[in-house]
Structure formats: structure tokens, C-alpha cells
DODREN-464265 format. One line per 5 residues: their letters; for each residue x negated, y negated, z of N, C-alpha, C. Coordinates in nm, 2 decimals. Layout:
! residues N
A	X:Y:Z:X:Y:Z:X:Y:Z  ...
This chain:
! residues 92
MFSNR	0.39:-1.88:-0.80:0.36:-1.94:-0.71:0.22:-1.90:-0.73  0.20:-1.99:-0.68:0.01:-1.94:-0.64:0.02:-2.07:-0.57  -0.10:-2.03:-0.47:-0.12:-2.11:-0.41:-0.23:-2.14:-0.33  -0.38:-2.07:-0.34:-0.47:-2.12:-0.21:-0.55:-2.25:-0.13  -0.48:-2.26:0.01:-0.56:-2.34:0.14:-0.69:-2.31:0.20
TSRKS	-0.75:-2.42:0.24:-0.86:-2.39:0.35:-0.83:-2.49:0.47  -0.86:-2.45:0.53:-0.84:-2.51:0.67:-0.88:-2.66:0.66  -0.80:-2.75:0.73:-0.80:-2.85:0.71:-0.79:-2.96:0.83  -0.92:-3.05:0.92:-0.89:-3.10:1.05:-0.87:-3.17:1.03  -0.84:-3.27:1.10:-0.83:-3.36:1.14:-1.00:-3.44:1.15
ISHPE	-0.99:-3.57:1.06:-1.10:-3.62:1.11:-1.09:-3.73:1.15  -1.14:-3.76:1.28:-1.13:-3.89:1.38:-1.21:-3.96:1.29  -1.20:-4.13:1.34:-1.31:-4.25:1.33:-1.45:-4.22:1.34  -1.50:-4.25:1.28:-1.66:-4.26:1.35:-1.67:-4.39:1.49  -1.58:-4.51:1.43:-1.62:-4.63:1.53:-1.51:-4.57:1.67
SGDPP	-1.46:-4.47:1.62:-1.35:-4.46:1.79:-1.42:-4.37:1.89  -1.51:-4.34:1.83:-1.62:-4.17:1.96:-1.55:-4.08:1.96  -1.41:-4.06:1.94:-1.34:-3.96:2.02:-1.40:-3.84:1.94  -1.35:-3.72:1.95:-1.43:-3.56:1.87:-1.29:-3.55:1.80  -1.31:-3.52:1.65:-1.21:-3.43:1.58:-1.16:-3.35:1.64
TMAEG	-0.94:-3.37:1.58:-0.89:-3.31:1.67:-0.83:-3.22:1.60  -0.79:-3.11:1.62:-0.64:-3.07:1.50:-0.52:-3.10:1.49  -0.46:-3.13:1.36:-0.33:-3.07:1.41:-0.24:-2.98:1.46  -0.16:-3.01:1.50:-0.12:-2.93:1.63:0.00:-2.79:1.56  -0.04:-2.70:1.61:-0.02:-2.56:1.58:-0.19:-2.51:1.49
EGYRN	-0.27:-2.56:1.41:-0.37:-2.60:1.36:-0.50:-2.46:1.44  -0.52:-2.40:1.40:-0.67:-2.38:1.48:-0.82:-2.39:1.36  -0.93:-2.34:1.46:-1.05:-2.30:1.37:-0.99:-2.18:1.26  -1.04:-2.28:1.15:-1.09:-2.16:1.05:-1.18:-2.16:1.02  -1.34:-2.06:0.92:-1.37:-1.99:0.80:-1.38:-2.10:0.68
PTEVQ	-1.52:-2.21:0.72:-1.44:-2.28:0.55:-1.45:-2.23:0.44  -1.49:-2.01:0.42:-1.41:-1.97:0.30:-1.33:-1.85:0.36  -1.28:-1.92:0.47:-1.06:-1.87:0.39:-1.05:-1.90:0.37  -0.96:-1.79:0.30:-0.88:-1.83:0.16:-0.74:-1.75:0.22  -0.63:-1.85:0.18:-0.45:-1.80:0.15:-0.40:-1.80:0.08
MSQLV	-0.34:-1.66:0.02:-0.25:-1.69:-0.08:-0.18:-1.65:-0.11  -0.07:-1.78:-0.15:0.07:-1.71:-0.16:0.16:-1.68:-0.28  0.25:-1.59:-0.34:0.24:-1.50:-0.46:0.45:-1.51:-0.46  0.47:-1.50:-0.55:0.57:-1.57:-0.56:0.64:-1.38:-0.64  0.66:-1.35:-0.62:0.67:-1.19:-0.65:0.78:-1.05:-0.84
LPCHT	0.82:-1.13:-0.91:0.85:-1.14:-1.00:0.89:-1.04:-1.01  0.98:-0.92:-1.11:1.01:-0.85:-1.17:0.94:-0.82:-1.29  0.91:-0.85:-1.25:0.78:-0.85:-1.41:0.63:-0.77:-1.34  0.61:-0.83:-1.19:0.51:-0.79:-1.09:0.56:-0.61:-1.05  0.67:-0.55:-1.12:0.66:-0.42:-1.04:0.74:-0.31:-1.13
NHRGE	0.71:-0.21:-1.06:0.72:-0.09:-1.17:0.85:0.01:-1.16  0.91:0.14:-1.24:1.06:0.15:-1.27:1.10:0.14:-1.20  1.02:0.20:-1.02:1.13:0.11:-0.91:1.18:0.03:-0.86  1.10:-0.08:-0.88:1.18:-0.18:-0.84:1.00:-0.23:-0.68  0.94:-0.14:-0.72:0.83:-0.18:-0.58:0.71:-0.24:-0.62
LSIGQ	0.66:-0.32:-0.63:0.50:-0.42:-0.66:0.43:-0.40:-0.69  0.38:-0.34:-0.79:0.27:-0.33:-0.86:0.18:-0.28:-0.85  0.09:-0.16:-0.82:-0.04:-0.12:-0.67:-0.14:-0.23:-0.79  -0.19:-0.20:-0.93:-0.22:-0.32:-0.99:-0.27:-0.44:-0.98  -0.10:-0.54:-0.95:-0.14:-0.65:-0.99:-0.15:-0.70:-0.78
LLKWI	-0.11:-0.61:-0.73:-0.14:-0.60:-0.61:-0.28:-0.64:-0.58  -0.37:-0.54:-0.62:-0.56:-0.56:-0.61:-0.59:-0.61:-0.67  -0.50:-0.68:-0.82:-0.55:-0.81:-0.87:-0.51:-0.91:-0.77  -0.39:-0.96:-0.73:-0.49:-1.10:-0.57:-0.49:-1.02:-0.53  -0.56:-0.87:-0.48:-0.65:-0.87:-0.37:-0.76:-0.96:-0.35
DTTAC	-0.78:-0.92:-0.49:-0.98:-0.96:-0.53:-0.93:-1.08:-0.57  -0.91:-1.13:-0.69:-0.89:-1.28:-0.68:-0.91:-1.35:-0.52  -0.84:-1.38:-0.43:-0.90:-1.40:-0.31:-1.04:-1.40:-0.29  -1.03:-1.23:-0.29:-1.17:-1.25:-0.25:-1.30:-1.28:-0.28  -1.22:-1.26:-0.42:-1.36:-1.40:-0.48:-1.40:-1.50:-0.49
LSAER	-1.26:-1.54:-0.44:-1.27:-1.79:-0.40:-1.32:-1.77:-0.28  -1.32:-1.66:-0.28:-1.41:-1.66:-0.04:-1.50:-1.67:-0.04  -1.56:-1.53:-0.19:-1.69:-1.53:-0.21:-1.75:-1.66:-0.20  -1.73:-1.72:-0.38:-1.75:-1.83:-0.41:-1.78:-1.89:-0.26  -1.69:-1.95:-0.22:-1.71:-2.08:-0.14:-1.87:-2.04:-0.02
HAGCP	-1.87:-1.93:0.05:-1.96:-1.88:0.10:-2.08:-1.88:-0.03  -2.13:-1.85:-0.12:-2.24:-1.83:-0.22:-2.30:-1.96:-0.20  -2.16:-2.03:-0.22:-2.16:-2.17:-0.37:-2.25:-2.10:-0.48  -2.18:-2.02:-0.52:-2.20:-1.98:-0.70:-2.10:-1.96:-0.74  -2.07:-1.86:-0.89:-1.95:-1.83:-0.91:-2.03:-1.62:-0.89
CVTAS	-1.90:-1.54:-0.88:-1.94:-1.43:-0.76:-1.83:-1.35:-0.87  -1.83:-1.17:-0.89:-1.76:-1.09:-0.93:-1.78:-0.97:-0.85  -1.67:-0.88:-0.85:-1.68:-0.81:-0.82:-1.76:-0.66:-0.83  -1.82:-0.58:-0.77:-1.91:-0.47:-0.80:-1.79:-0.40:-0.84  -1.72:-0.37:-0.71:-1.62:-0.25:-0.66:-1.52:-0.25:-0.65
MDDIY	-1.43:-0.15:-0.65:-1.35:-0.17:-0.48:-1.28:0.01:-0.48  -1.35:0.03:-0.33:-1.36:0.19:-0.35:-1.28:0.18:-0.15  -1.21:0.31:-0.19:-1.13:0.35:-0.15:-1.01:0.29:-0.04  -0.96:0.24:-0.14:-0.81:0.16:-0.11:-0.64:0.22:-0.06  -0.61:0.25:0.09:-0.51:0.32:0.09:-0.42:0.23:0.14
FDHTI	-0.29:0.26:0.02:-0.16:0.18:0.07:-0.09:0.28:0.12  -0.05:0.20:0.25:0.05:0.27:0.36:0.17:0.29:0.29  0.25:0.18:0.24:0.38:0.16:0.25:0.43:0.12:0.05  0.54:0.15:0.05:0.51:0.07:-0.07:0.55:-0.03:-0.05  0.64:-0.17:-0.12:0.67:-0.35:-0.10:0.81:-0.34:-0.21
SV	0.92:-0.31:-0.14:1.05:-0.29:-0.22:1.11:-0.45:-0.25  1.09:-0.47:-0.34:1.10:-0.59:-0.47:1.29:-0.61:-0.48
């Protein structure tokens, strides 16, 4: 399952004169914010049953690219990913 969502603000009707309101429990989000959900399947794991670091980095890169493209308004690519350390593994 893949989904990315940006913020959704309620839009008031111009004739009402009321300012726009947020849905309950929803705060302001940057329009370039991206939220991504992934269903981790056995094909995403290594031989120890842990999420593959390569797969996780791929998802991180995809999410970062979506945000960068929304910010820049044009296609973007990742030039470099340096010094990324993970403290814990993710068991599936």
C-alpha cells in the first residue's frame, strides 16, 4: 500500500465572510509536507526477517523527492545521501 498526503484545509465559502477553518484534530501543515505509508511485506525483508535498509532508503528518497518537487515546482533528483545511521532494526 502506498499513499502520500498533503495537508487538507477546510475551505470556507467566500460569501460567509468566515475565515477558513481546520478539520478537528488537524493543524496547519506546510504545503510541501509529504506523509507516506508503506505496508511492509516479506519481500521487503532480509534473511533475518528485518526490513531491508536499502528498501527503507528507497522509501525515504521517494518521500524526499516528492516534497522537493512540490517545493521547487519542477522535477528533482537526489544528488547525495550521506552519513545515514540507524540505531535499531525493524523486525517484520
